[in-house]
C-alpha positions as CSV (number, residue, x, y, z in Angstrom):
1,M,183.9,127.4,123.6
2,Q,181.0,125.1,122.9
3,A,182.1,123.1,125.9
4,V,182.1,126.2,128.0
5,C,178.5,127.0,127.0
6,R,177.4,123.4,127.8
7,L,179.2,123.6,131.2
8,A,177.5,126.9,132.1
9,L,174.1,125.5,131.3
10,G,175.0,122.3,133.2
11,V,176.1,124.3,136.2
12,F,172.7,126.1,136.2
13,L,170.8,122.9,136.1
14,F,172.9,121.5,139.0
15,A,172.5,124.7,141.0
16,S,168.7,124.6,140.5
17,C,168.7,121.3,142.3
18,A,171.3,122.2,144.9
19,F,169.4,125.3,146.1
20,G,166.0,123.5,146.1
21,A,163.1,123.6,143.7
22,P,162.3,127.1,142.5
23,T,159.2,128.9,143.6
24,A,156.4,129.3,141.1
25,G,157.5,132.9,140.6
26,A,161.1,131.9,140.0
27,A,159.9,129.5,137.3
28,V,158.6,132.5,135.3
29,A,162.2,133.8,135.1
30,E,163.7,130.4,134.3
31,N,161.2,129.4,131.7
32,P,159.5,132.3,129.9
33,S,156.9,131.4,127.4
34,N,157.5,131.8,123.6
35,S,155.5,135.0,123.6
36,Q,157.4,136.4,126.6
37,K,160.7,135.5,124.9
38,A,159.7,137.3,121.7
39,A,158.7,140.4,123.7
40,I,161.9,140.3,125.7
41,G,164.0,140.0,122.5
42,R,162.2,143.0,121.0
43,K,162.6,145.0,124.2
44,I,166.4,144.3,124.5
45,W,166.8,145.2,120.8
46,Q,165.0,148.5,121.5
47,N,167.2,149.1,124.6
48,E,170.5,148.5,122.8
49,C,169.9,150.0,119.4
50,A,166.4,151.5,119.1
51,G,165.2,148.3,117.3
52,N,166.9,149.3,114.0
53,V,168.9,146.9,111.8
54,D,171.9,149.3,111.4
55,G,172.3,149.2,115.2
56,L,173.0,145.5,115.1
57,T,176.6,146.4,114.2
58,T,177.9,149.3,116.3
59,W,181.1,150.8,117.5
60,N,180.3,153.2,120.4
61,V,182.2,156.4,120.9
62,G,184.9,156.0,123.5
63,E,185.1,152.2,123.3
64,E,187.8,150.0,121.9
65,F,185.7,147.3,120.3
66,P,182.5,146.7,118.3
67,S,179.2,145.7,119.8
68,L,177.0,143.3,117.8
69,G,173.5,141.9,117.8
70,I,170.4,142.8,119.8
71,G,172.4,142.4,123.0
72,H,175.4,144.4,121.7
73,F,177.7,141.4,122.3
74,I,181.3,142.6,122.8
75,W,184.0,141.5,120.3
76,Y,187.6,142.4,121.0
77,P,190.2,143.1,118.3
78,A,193.4,141.0,118.5
79,G,195.8,142.3,121.1
80,F,193.2,144.1,123.2
81,N,192.6,142.8,126.7
82,G,189.5,144.6,128.1
83,R,188.0,144.4,131.5
84,F,184.5,143.5,130.2
85,N,183.2,140.0,129.5
86,E,183.7,139.3,125.7
87,T,180.3,137.9,124.8
88,W,180.4,137.7,121.0
89,P,182.6,134.5,120.8
90,Q,180.3,133.0,123.4
91,F,177.2,133.8,121.3
92,I,178.7,132.3,118.1
93,A,179.6,129.1,120.0
94,F,176.1,128.9,121.3
95,A,174.7,129.6,117.8
96,K,176.8,126.8,116.2
97,Q,175.7,124.5,119.0
98,Q,172.1,125.2,118.1
99,G,172.8,124.3,114.5
100,A,172.9,127.9,113.1
101,T,175.3,128.9,110.3
102,P,176.8,132.3,111.0
103,P,178.5,134.2,108.1
104,P,182.2,133.5,107.7
105,V,183.3,136.8,109.3
106,A,181.5,135.9,112.5
107,L,183.6,132.9,113.0
108,E,186.9,134.8,113.3
109,R,188.3,134.6,116.8
110,H,189.0,138.4,117.0
111,S,187.2,141.4,115.5
112,P,188.8,142.0,112.1
113,W,188.2,145.8,112.7
114,K,190.8,147.3,114.9
115,S,189.4,150.8,115.3
116,K,186.1,152.7,115.0
117,T,187.4,154.5,111.9
118,E,188.2,151.2,110.2
119,F,184.8,149.8,111.3
120,Q,182.8,152.8,109.9
121,Q,184.7,152.7,106.6
122,D,183.6,149.1,106.2
123,F,180.0,149.7,107.5
124,N,178.3,149.1,104.2
125,G,180.8,146.6,102.9
126,P,180.0,142.9,102.4
127,R,181.2,141.7,105.9
128,L,179.1,144.0,108.1
129,S,176.2,143.9,105.7
130,A,176.2,140.1,105.9
131,L,176.4,140.2,109.7
132,R,173.4,142.6,110.0
133,K,171.3,140.5,107.6
134,W,172.1,137.3,109.6
135,L,171.5,138.9,113.0
136,A,168.2,140.5,111.9
137,A,167.0,137.0,110.8
138,N,168.1,135.4,114.0
139,V,166.6,137.5,116.8
140,T,165.1,134.4,118.6
141,L,168.5,132.7,118.7
142,Q,170.1,135.8,120.2
143,T,167.3,136.0,122.8
144,D,167.8,132.3,123.7
145,F,171.5,133.0,124.3
146,I,170.7,136.0,126.5
147,I,168.2,134.0,128.5
148,A,170.8,131.1,128.9
149,R,173.3,133.7,130.3
150,S,170.6,134.9,132.8
151,H,169.9,131.3,133.8
152,A,173.6,130.6,134.5
153,A,173.9,133.8,136.6
154,L,172.1,132.9,139.8
155,P,174.4,129.9,140.9
156,K,177.5,132.0,140.0
157,I,176.2,134.9,142.0
158,L,175.4,132.7,145.0
159,A,178.8,131.2,144.9
160,A,180.5,134.6,144.8
161,A,178.3,136.3,147.4
162,P,179.4,136.6,151.1
163,A,178.0,133.8,153.2
164,S,176.0,136.3,155.2
165,E,174.3,137.7,152.1
166,K,173.5,134.6,150.1
167,A,170.0,134.0,151.5
168,R,168.9,137.6,151.1
169,I,170.3,137.8,147.5
170,E,168.5,134.6,146.5
171,A,165.3,135.8,148.1
172,N,165.5,139.1,146.2
173,Y,166.0,137.2,142.9
174,R,163.0,135.1,143.6
175,K,160.8,138.1,144.6
176,V,161.8,140.0,141.4
177,A,161.1,136.9,139.3
178,T,157.4,136.6,140.2
179,T,156.2,138.9,137.4
180,P,156.8,139.2,133.7
181,Q,158.4,142.6,134.2
182,G,160.7,141.1,136.8
183,T,161.6,138.3,134.5
184,Y,162.5,140.8,131.8
185,A,164.5,142.9,134.3
186,L,166.7,139.9,135.4
187,I,167.3,138.7,131.9
188,D,168.0,142.2,130.5
189,Y,170.3,143.3,133.3
190,V,172.7,140.3,133.0
191,N,173.0,141.1,129.3
192,F,173.3,144.8,130.0
193,K,175.9,144.8,132.8
194,G,176.8,141.2,133.5
195,D,176.3,139.0,136.6
196,G,178.8,141.0,138.7
197,T,181.1,138.1,139.6
198,Q,184.0,138.9,137.2
199,V,186.8,140.5,139.2
200,S,188.0,142.5,136.2
201,E,184.6,144.3,136.1
202,R,185.3,146.6,139.0
203,Y,186.1,150.2,139.5
204,K,187.8,150.9,142.8
205,G,186.9,147.4,143.9
206,M,183.2,147.9,143.3
207,G,181.2,146.0,140.7
208,W,177.9,146.9,138.9
209,G,176.4,143.6,137.8
210,L,173.3,141.6,138.9
211,L,175.1,140.5,142.1
212,Q,175.5,144.1,143.2
213,V,172.0,145.2,142.2
214,L,170.3,142.3,144.1
215,G,172.6,143.0,147.1
216,G,171.8,146.7,147.0
217,M,168.0,146.3,147.1
218,K,166.0,147.6,150.0
219,E,163.2,145.5,151.5
220,A,160.3,145.1,149.2
221,P,157.5,142.4,148.8
222,A,157.5,140.0,145.9
223,G,155.9,141.2,142.7
224,P,155.7,144.6,141.1
225,A,157.1,146.3,144.2
226,A,160.2,144.1,144.0
227,A,160.7,144.9,140.3
228,K,160.4,148.6,141.1
229,E,163.0,148.3,143.9
230,F,165.3,146.3,141.5
231,A,165.1,149.2,139.1
232,A,165.9,151.7,141.8
233,S,168.9,149.7,143.0
234,A,170.2,149.3,139.5
235,K,170.2,153.1,139.1
236,R,172.1,153.5,142.3
237,I,174.6,150.9,141.4
238,L,175.2,152.4,137.9
239,S,175.6,155.9,139.3
240,R,178.2,154.5,141.7
241,R,180.0,152.9,138.8
242,I,180.1,156.2,137.0
243,A,181.4,158.0,140.0
244,N,184.2,155.4,140.4
245,S,185.0,155.2,136.6
246,P,188.2,156.6,135.1
247,P,187.6,160.2,134.0
248,E,189.0,159.6,130.6
249,R,186.1,157.1,129.8
250,G,183.5,159.9,130.2
251,E,180.9,157.6,131.5
252,K,178.7,160.4,132.9
253,R,177.3,160.9,129.4
254,W,175.7,157.5,129.5
255,E,173.9,158.0,132.9
256,P,170.6,159.3,131.5
257,G,170.3,156.5,129.0
258,W,171.3,153.8,131.6
259,H,168.8,155.2,134.0
260,N,166.0,155.3,131.4
261,R,166.7,151.6,130.6
262,C,166.5,150.7,134.3
263,A,163.2,152.6,134.6
264,T,161.7,150.1,132.1
265,Y,162.1,147.4,134.8
266,A,159.6,149.2,137.1
267,T,156.7,149.3,134.6
268,P,154.4,146.5,133.6
269,F,155.9,144.4,130.7
């Protein structure tokens, strides 16, 4: 898995050269300052679990897996093959590569909890308590991982996009990236709903990741207007996902919260 992380970052660096030098605005998204990174990490933690420590280990109602950390990284139990990108093992590989020492339970390949009931019964036990303590002490590490995923997204998106849409999608990315709020939007959305290139992350053949949001944007100039249109496109794409989702998942209950999160992309960061 460490090799996968190195490969993803290598692909990003290669793609940056292949598609030409980034504009000054795009450089903001690719290289946020330390203060921007700290603010982005706090905002993502607030988005995912209201910024509280207990929320760092969560098993959401209606889901088959726990979500951990400020980015609610998904961790599948053994034997469960979900449609969503399993990000917890990727984060742990990244953490180890950076020299971090996660608690022993974090190193297990699969979630040791197989149900929400089992997870809640162990919530105040030593394993989950150790995870929360370590995660709360390593917010910067988690933020760096989330930013690395965002960096790797653009070349993947451009490779997956229809030839006729590549230029427009890249232009939209660059326009959104020209402000701190746009930087935050691009980074947060990849963590929130993925890059949109994974075929399994589709309902009725339609995805909901960054690829789809950038492709669904209406014309807007670079800067705050582009971030505002990105927010509007994200809301439209997520409402389409909900309309296409299996009824038994009950995704309509998440729409207000998802839209509220997207609304933060339209306001100064």
